[in-house]
C-alpha positions, 0 to 999 in steps of 0.5 A: 517641275522636272528633276535636274538631270546630271551628266556623267562628268570625269575630271582630272588635273595637272599642276596648273590645269583642270580637265573635265570630260562630260559624257554627252553625245551630239551636244547642242545649245551648250552654255558654259560659265566659269568663274573664279570659284565655280563652274556651271554647264548646261546643254542638250545631248544624249546621255544616260537618260536619252536626249535631254537637257543636262546640267551641273554646277560645282564650286571649285576646291581652290580658285581658278582663272575666271573665264579661262574655260576652253571647250571642245565638242566631239561626237562622243563627249564634251571636253573642258579645260580650265586653268588653275589660279596662281602657283599650280598645286595638286588638288585632293578633290575637285569640289569645295565641299567634301561630298560624294556626287554619284555622277562625278568620276575620276578620269585616271588618264588625266591625273598627271604629276609634273616635275620640271626636272629632266632627271626625275626618278620615274619610280618616285613619280609613280609613287607620288601619283599613287599616293595622290590617287589613294588620297583622292579615293579616300576623300571620295569614299568618306561620304559613303562611310559617313552614310553607312555610319549614320544608318548604323547609329540610327538603326541601333538607336531605334532597335533599342528604343523599340525594345525599351518601349516594349518592356516598359509596356510589359512592366507597366501592365504587370504593375497596373493589374497588380495594383488594380486586381491584387494578388489575382493578377499574378495568375494572369501575367501571360494572358495580360502581356504574353503576346507583347513579350513574345514580340520583344523576344522574337525581335531580340534574336537580332541581338545575336546577329548584331555582333556577327554583322559588325554592328556592335563590338561585343561578343556573340556568346552572351546574347546567344545564351540569354536570348535562346534561354529566354525563348526556350522558357517562353515559347517551349515551356510556358506557351506550350503548357497552359497550366503553367501560364497561370502560375504566379512564378510567371508574373515574377519572371516577366517582371524580373526580365522587364526590370533587366531590360528597362536598364539595359536598353536605355544604356544601349540607346545612349551608347549608340549615340556616344553618350555616357550617363553615369547613373545608367552605366552604374545600374547597367553593371550593378543591377544584374547582381540581384536581377540575374540570379532572380531570373535564373531562379524563376526560370529553374522553378518553371522548368521543375514545375514543367517536368511532371506536366510534360511527362503526363502529356508526352508533348515533344516526345518521340516514340519508337518505332519511327523512321529515324529509329530513335526515341526522345523523352522531353521530360528527361531533357528538362532534367538535363536542361536544369544542369545546362541552366546552372552552367549558363547562369554561372557563365553569364554571371561570370561574364557580367562580373568581368564586365563590371570590373572593366567598366566600373573598376577604374571609377571605383579606384579613382574615387 
């Protein structure tokens, strides 16, 4: 069955009348049915989809006089005039439901605020018209805003669920291999879950964009520091130096990162849909006290272990002479990175402490 074609319809009003202008040329075989609560129109004509059969069916915001519809055909359009029922009043919208119809537009020339007083102040009339138009525009845009909000909530929920599932897999595999193979599993952490963890960490780059795009209200500094710091350790140090991949500290680091995210992402999932589960909130702003320092400790340990290995291989070094006329020693940079890591750890821990006071301080006082 062919899809229903809707013509462009422009509507306007007076205190006692409704005006509809159907954007169809050379109209034939028209059918117009106006009841107290609705209007139904069908006709053949030339519209946006060429010559076809077009129709629309709308429920009015308030009752009108049944069978009061008068129409006039021209070569360019089909005009309809309908009388409102009872004492005339200005409608904030044409339809009963507050919905956005892409084919229903406002005919600004037909919006008239009438006043029987001959001494009506022209400025007051213009102000009334402007206020009415702003209200109608706001109602029409409500449907668009609602759609945008639904997309935002759905996206944030699905993103956080994706990350939660990813880190759940990482944590589960680390624990399973440890229980099955014992201490040997600690030398195989990167082989077991390295690829999955890299996928999660690449996706985590989106968390830097979320505040920049207005999807979340948090600042950009904390996610920027955490994501870039982790990705440096994972992609630049562990991934680039196979001898580090077998170190047990990698197993401890991956497990610590996963433990943090198994709390953080469920909290964000619940927050995106407006839910607050007390135990999850408490864990989000309390577990970091242990897990974050452990994570920084293991990251620092890996950097220290990496310094002599990268000094030996010379990877990422830039030697003179070269076109840039500059040199760079990556192992020296790792010494500097240890200082940056300490500064970053202090800043992030301080940030989380302020967050904890903000989120849990009031609860502690009332209890």
